[in-house]
BAROPA-152416 format. One line per field, with one value per residue: residue number from 1; x, y, z of N, C-alpha, C, CB in turn. Coordinates in Angstrom, 2 decimals, padded with zeros to 5 digits. Glycine has a CB too. Example, Ala and Ser with C-alpha at 12.3 -4.5 7.8 and 13.67 -1.06 7.14 Angstrom:
BEGIN
k: c(1, 2)
n.u: c(013.19, 012.85)
n.v: c(-005.69, -002.25)
n.w: c(007.80, 007.08)
ca.u: c(012.30, 013.67)
ca.v: c(-004.50, -001.06)
ca.w: c(007.80, 007.14)
c.u: c(013.20, 012.90)
c.v: c(-003.30, 000.03)
c.w: c(007.80, 007.87)
cb.u: c(011.31, 014.08)
cb.v: c(-004.47, -000.60)
cb.w: c(009.05, 005.72)
//
This chain:
BEGIN
k: c(1, 2, 3, 4, 5, 6, 7, 8, 9, 10, 11, 12, 13, 14, 15, 16, 17, 18, 19, 20, 21, 22, 23, 24, 25, 26, 27, 28, 29, 30, 31, 32, 33, 34, 35, 36, 37, 38, 39, 40, 41, 42, 43, 44, 45, 46, 47, 48, 49, 50, 51, 52, 53, 54, 55, 56, 57, 58, 59, 60, 61, 62, 63, 64, 65, 66, 67, 68, 69, 70, 71, 72, 73, 74, 75, 76, 77, 78, 79, 80, 81, 82, 83, 84, 85, 86, 87, 88, 89, 90, 91, 92, 93, 94, 95, 96, 97, 98, 99, 100, 101, 102)
n.u: c(106.59, 105.88, 103.69, 101.74, 101.52, 100.56, 098.12, 096.85, 096.74, 095.07, 092.77, 092.22, 091.73, 089.51, 087.71, 087.33, 086.17, 083.90, 082.44, 081.79, 080.94, 078.22, 075.68, 072.84, 069.64, 066.48, 066.17, 067.22, 070.02, 072.62, 075.34, 078.68, 080.05, 078.00, 076.94, 078.92, 080.97, 083.08, 085.67, 086.55, 086.62, 088.55, 090.80, 091.28, 091.75, 093.84, 096.51, 096.86, 097.11, 099.47, 101.31, 101.21, 099.53, 096.94, 094.07, 091.17, 089.76, 090.73, 089.83, 087.09, 086.92, 087.55, 085.30, 083.38, 084.01, 083.33, 081.02, 077.69, 075.50, 072.06, 068.75, 069.11, 071.12, 070.08, 070.45, 073.13, 074.76, 076.95, 079.00, 079.42, 077.08, 075.32, 076.23, 075.67, 076.42, 077.56, 078.69, 080.66, 082.33, 082.95, 084.31, 086.61, 087.76, 088.22, 090.07, 092.19, 092.91, 093.67, 095.86, 097.61, 098.25, 099.75)
n.v: c(132.55, 132.59, 130.93, 132.51, 134.54, 133.04, 132.16, 134.62, 135.40, 133.44, 134.00, 136.56, 135.95, 134.28, 136.16, 137.81, 135.95, 135.27, 137.65, 138.13, 135.91, 133.77, 131.31, 130.13, 129.73, 128.93, 131.40, 133.05, 134.75, 133.50, 134.41, 133.14, 133.59, 133.84, 131.34, 129.95, 128.82, 129.99, 129.95, 127.26, 126.87, 128.78, 127.75, 125.45, 126.42, 128.25, 127.03, 126.52, 129.06, 130.11, 128.39, 129.10, 127.73, 127.93, 126.76, 126.50, 124.04, 122.65, 124.26, 123.96, 121.28, 121.33, 122.74, 120.85, 118.89, 119.83, 119.30, 120.39, 120.56, 119.98, 120.55, 119.95, 118.10, 115.93, 115.66, 115.95, 118.21, 118.93, 121.83, 123.15, 122.72, 124.53, 127.02, 129.75, 130.14, 132.65, 133.31, 131.39, 132.27, 134.79, 133.97, 132.77, 135.06, 136.60, 134.95, 134.93, 137.62, 137.86, 136.12, 137.50, 139.59, 138.51)
n.w: c(143.28, 140.59, 140.59, 141.85, 139.95, 137.79, 138.83, 139.14, 136.47, 135.40, 136.84, 135.84, 133.15, 133.52, 134.54, 132.30, 130.52, 132.02, 132.07, 129.44, 127.96, 127.45, 128.27, 126.55, 127.52, 126.92, 125.64, 127.54, 128.74, 130.38, 131.98, 132.07, 134.46, 136.30, 136.17, 137.28, 135.74, 134.52, 135.68, 135.66, 132.93, 132.14, 133.48, 132.01, 129.46, 129.64, 129.65, 126.88, 125.88, 127.03, 125.96, 123.39, 121.66, 120.74, 119.27, 117.33, 117.13, 119.33, 121.43, 121.10, 121.73, 124.46, 125.37, 124.76, 126.60, 129.10, 131.44, 132.03, 134.59, 134.74, 135.98, 138.72, 138.58, 137.29, 134.61, 132.30, 130.17, 127.52, 127.69, 125.25, 123.86, 124.89, 124.35, 122.28, 118.76, 118.21, 120.66, 120.81, 118.77, 119.83, 122.11, 121.01, 119.81, 122.12, 123.44, 121.59, 121.66, 124.35, 124.37, 122.70, 124.34, 126.35)
ca.u: c(106.04, 105.27, 102.37, 100.83, 101.29, 099.72, 096.79, 096.28, 096.46, 093.88, 091.64, 091.93, 091.10, 088.19, 086.86, 086.98, 085.22, 082.66, 081.71, 081.49, 080.43, 077.03, 074.92, 071.48, 068.64, 065.14, 066.40, 067.82, 071.48, 073.23, 076.78, 079.41, 080.39, 076.82, 076.76, 080.13, 081.69, 084.16, 086.99, 086.93, 086.96, 089.83, 091.86, 091.56, 092.20, 095.06, 097.74, 096.98, 097.52, 100.88, 102.13, 100.98, 098.98, 095.50, 093.46, 089.73, 089.28, 091.07, 088.92, 085.79, 087.02, 087.44, 083.89, 082.67, 084.35, 082.88, 079.61, 076.85, 074.40, 070.74, 067.71, 069.64, 072.03, 069.39, 070.96, 074.35, 074.87, 078.25, 078.95, 079.35, 075.69, 074.57, 076.80, 075.30, 077.56, 078.20, 079.52, 081.85, 083.18, 083.44, 085.29, 087.86, 088.31, 088.70, 091.28, 093.26, 093.34, 094.36, 097.15, 098.47, 098.65, 100.58)
ca.v: c(133.77, 132.27, 130.36, 133.63, 135.20, 132.15, 132.23, 135.93, 135.40, 132.61, 134.78, 137.64, 135.31, 133.84, 137.35, 138.19, 134.95, 135.36, 138.88, 138.28, 134.69, 133.29, 130.20, 130.54, 128.78, 129.47, 132.81, 133.77, 134.75, 133.26, 134.60, 132.03, 133.90, 133.57, 129.88, 129.41, 128.01, 130.77, 129.58, 125.94, 127.06, 129.50, 126.83, 124.50, 127.11, 129.03, 126.40, 126.71, 130.44, 130.32, 127.57, 129.63, 126.62, 128.14, 126.28, 126.45, 122.67, 122.29, 125.01, 123.30, 120.02, 121.69, 123.05, 119.57, 118.07, 120.44, 118.98, 121.34, 119.81, 120.61, 119.89, 119.41, 117.00, 114.83, 115.56, 116.71, 118.62, 119.57, 123.29, 123.59, 122.62, 125.64, 128.29, 130.14, 130.24, 133.95, 133.25, 130.61, 133.20, 135.80, 133.31, 132.66, 136.41, 136.96, 134.16, 135.43, 138.92, 137.58, 135.52, 138.57, 140.48, 137.80)
ca.w: c(142.71, 139.31, 140.88, 142.10, 138.67, 137.01, 139.42, 138.79, 135.03, 135.20, 137.38, 134.89, 132.00, 133.97, 134.64, 130.92, 130.01, 132.80, 131.76, 128.02, 127.34, 128.14, 127.74, 126.20, 127.97, 126.68, 125.27, 128.67, 128.68, 131.69, 131.81, 132.68, 135.86, 137.11, 136.16, 137.94, 134.75, 133.94, 136.20, 135.14, 131.51, 132.08, 133.92, 130.95, 128.25, 129.90, 129.16, 125.43, 125.61, 127.39, 125.05, 122.05, 120.88, 120.64, 118.04, 117.51, 117.38, 120.71, 122.30, 120.99, 122.48, 125.87, 125.62, 124.68, 127.75, 130.35, 131.63, 132.76, 135.21, 134.65, 136.77, 139.97, 138.30, 136.61, 133.25, 132.00, 128.78, 127.29, 127.63, 123.86, 123.41, 125.47, 123.88, 120.92, 117.85, 118.37, 121.87, 120.47, 118.01, 120.78, 122.98, 120.25, 119.70, 123.45, 123.71, 120.72, 122.20, 125.61, 124.04, 122.15, 125.44, 127.35)
c.u: c(105.34, 103.86, 101.36, 100.51, 100.38, 098.29, 096.10, 095.91, 095.21, 092.64, 091.23, 091.24, 089.68, 087.23, 086.41, 085.94, 083.87, 081.81, 081.20, 080.84, 079.26, 076.48, 073.50, 070.53, 067.28, 065.19, 066.85, 069.33, 072.02, 074.74, 077.53, 079.84, 079.21, 076.53, 077.95, 080.89, 082.92, 085.54, 087.44, 087.32, 088.31, 090.99, 092.24, 092.11, 093.54, 096.34, 097.94, 097.52, 099.00, 101.81, 101.99, 100.44, 097.46, 095.01, 091.98, 089.23, 089.60, 090.18, 087.54, 085.78, 086.92, 085.99, 083.04, 082.86, 083.97, 081.39, 078.90, 075.65, 073.12, 069.76, 068.22, 070.53, 071.37, 069.93, 072.22, 074.39, 076.25, 078.08, 078.78, 077.91, 074.85, 075.08, 076.29, 076.56, 078.29, 079.08, 080.77, 082.84, 083.78, 084.50, 086.63, 088.53, 088.92, 090.01, 092.45, 093.81, 094.14, 095.75, 098.12, 099.03, 099.49, 102.03)
c.v: c(133.50, 131.72, 131.47, 134.34, 134.36, 132.21, 133.54, 135.98, 134.57, 133.33, 135.89, 137.08, 134.87, 135.03, 137.81, 137.25, 135.12, 136.56, 138.92, 137.07, 134.17, 132.02, 130.70, 129.43, 129.44, 130.98, 133.68, 133.65, 134.64, 133.33, 133.55, 132.33, 133.56, 132.08, 129.18, 128.46, 128.72, 130.32, 128.23, 126.04, 127.75, 128.58, 125.85, 125.16, 127.83, 128.34, 126.53, 128.09, 130.65, 129.50, 128.03, 128.55, 126.71, 127.70, 126.10, 125.04, 122.21, 123.01, 124.35, 121.97, 120.27, 121.97, 121.78, 118.74, 118.67, 120.16, 120.07, 120.56, 120.64, 119.85, 119.25, 118.20, 115.81, 114.59, 116.40, 116.98, 119.25, 121.09, 123.78, 123.60, 123.82, 127.01, 128.60, 130.29, 131.56, 133.98, 132.42, 131.48, 134.24, 135.22, 133.19, 134.03, 136.85, 136.24, 134.62, 136.75, 138.73, 137.03, 136.58, 139.45, 139.79, 138.24)
c.w: c(141.38, 139.51, 141.11, 140.79, 137.78, 137.53, 139.07, 137.32, 134.73, 135.71, 136.44, 133.64, 132.35, 134.05, 133.25, 130.35, 130.70, 132.46, 130.33, 127.35, 128.15, 127.50, 127.52, 126.59, 127.84, 126.44, 126.44, 128.53, 130.10, 131.50, 132.61, 134.12, 136.77, 137.19, 136.82, 137.02, 134.21, 134.41, 135.67, 133.67, 131.37, 132.46, 132.81, 129.69, 128.43, 129.41, 127.64, 125.10, 125.91, 126.50, 123.61, 121.12, 120.77, 119.26, 118.29, 117.82, 118.79, 121.71, 122.28, 121.74, 123.98, 126.22, 125.61, 125.95, 129.10, 130.50, 132.45, 133.27, 135.15, 135.52, 138.03, 139.76, 137.61, 135.21, 133.12, 130.50, 128.61, 127.14, 126.19, 123.34, 123.89, 125.01, 122.47, 120.06, 118.03, 119.62, 121.63, 119.70, 118.95, 121.71, 122.26, 120.12, 121.03, 123.75, 122.85, 121.22, 123.49, 125.34, 123.50, 123.28, 126.51, 127.26)
cb.u: c(107.13, 106.13, 102.43, 101.45, 102.61, 100.26, 096.87, 097.27, 097.66, 094.04, 092.00, 093.23, 091.94, 088.29, 087.61, 088.24, 085.77, 082.99, 082.58, 082.72, 081.56, 075.95, 074.95, 071.36, 068.91, 064.20, 065.13, 067.33, 072.01, 072.79, 077.21, 080.62, 080.78, 075.61, 076.59, 079.75, 080.77, 083.97, 086.97, 085.76, 085.86, 089.80, 091.43, 090.31, 091.16, 095.18, 097.74, 095.60, 096.68, 101.11, 101.72, 102.29, 099.38, 095.14, 094.12, 089.03, 089.89, 092.54, 088.81, 085.42, 088.34, 088.33, 083.37, 083.15, 085.81, 083.18, 079.46, 076.41, 074.74, 070.25, 067.03, 068.52, 072.65, 067.89, 069.89, 075.63, 073.73, 078.93, 080.21, 080.21, 075.06, 074.63, 078.34, 074.49, 077.10, 077.15, 078.72, 081.46, 082.36, 082.27, 084.79, 087.61, 087.22, 087.64, 091.01, 092.74, 092.12, 093.55, 096.96, 097.68, 097.44, 100.49)
cb.v: c(134.81, 131.27, 129.43, 134.62, 135.46, 130.71, 132.07, 137.05, 134.84, 131.24, 135.36, 138.39, 134.10, 133.15, 138.49, 138.19, 133.52, 135.39, 140.06, 138.59, 133.61, 134.37, 128.94, 130.87, 128.30, 129.17, 133.38, 133.20, 136.05, 131.88, 136.03, 131.70, 135.39, 134.30, 129.38, 128.69, 127.63, 132.21, 129.55, 124.93, 127.88, 130.72, 126.06, 123.72, 128.11, 129.31, 124.93, 126.51, 131.41, 129.96, 126.10, 130.22, 125.29, 129.62, 124.95, 126.97, 121.71, 122.62, 126.49, 123.07, 119.31, 122.93, 124.03, 118.76, 117.80, 121.98, 117.63, 122.56, 119.44, 120.67, 118.85, 119.05, 116.54, 115.10, 116.02, 115.94, 119.63, 118.98, 123.90, 122.70, 121.32, 125.57, 128.24, 131.46, 130.08, 135.06, 132.66, 129.36, 133.89, 136.36, 131.92, 132.06, 137.41, 136.62, 132.67, 135.59, 139.83, 136.59, 134.39, 139.44, 141.07, 136.27)
cb.w: c(142.52, 138.54, 142.11, 143.11, 137.96, 137.05, 140.94, 139.13, 134.25, 135.91, 138.76, 134.49, 131.52, 135.35, 135.35, 130.03, 130.24, 134.24, 132.02, 127.30, 127.23, 128.15, 128.71, 124.67, 129.44, 127.86, 124.68, 130.06, 127.98, 132.29, 132.24, 131.85, 136.02, 136.54, 134.71, 139.24, 133.61, 134.26, 137.73, 135.32, 130.80, 133.01, 135.16, 130.60, 127.81, 131.38, 129.54, 124.75, 126.44, 128.86, 125.16, 121.49, 121.51, 120.90, 117.55, 116.28, 116.36, 121.00, 121.84, 119.52, 122.14, 126.20, 124.57, 123.46, 127.74, 130.39, 132.32, 131.85, 136.68, 133.18, 135.95, 140.89, 139.56, 136.55, 132.22, 132.47, 128.38, 126.04, 128.24, 122.99, 123.92, 126.97, 123.90, 120.93, 116.41, 118.43, 123.05, 119.64, 116.88, 121.61, 123.41, 118.86, 119.27, 124.51, 123.47, 119.28, 122.45, 126.47, 123.02, 121.15, 126.08, 127.15)
//
């Protein structure tokens, strides 16, 4: 049963991330749900939230370690390079709020 609850919690976190956080490409806002990056990000951030170990530098490291393929895979760019600063701030706020509600 805990596995189902964990899966549901990760899905809920992914939905929040996907609806509110976007990458900026040529002034186009591509939300992470549309880029199919919200779930992988939620899966990596969720353990920090349940362990009450959310730290900005650790979140930034996760963003640095998620490659985003561009041009059909010809190039990879770390997710952090595509997120505007305001989205990074919004992500931290979202994660802090989510952690408070756990």
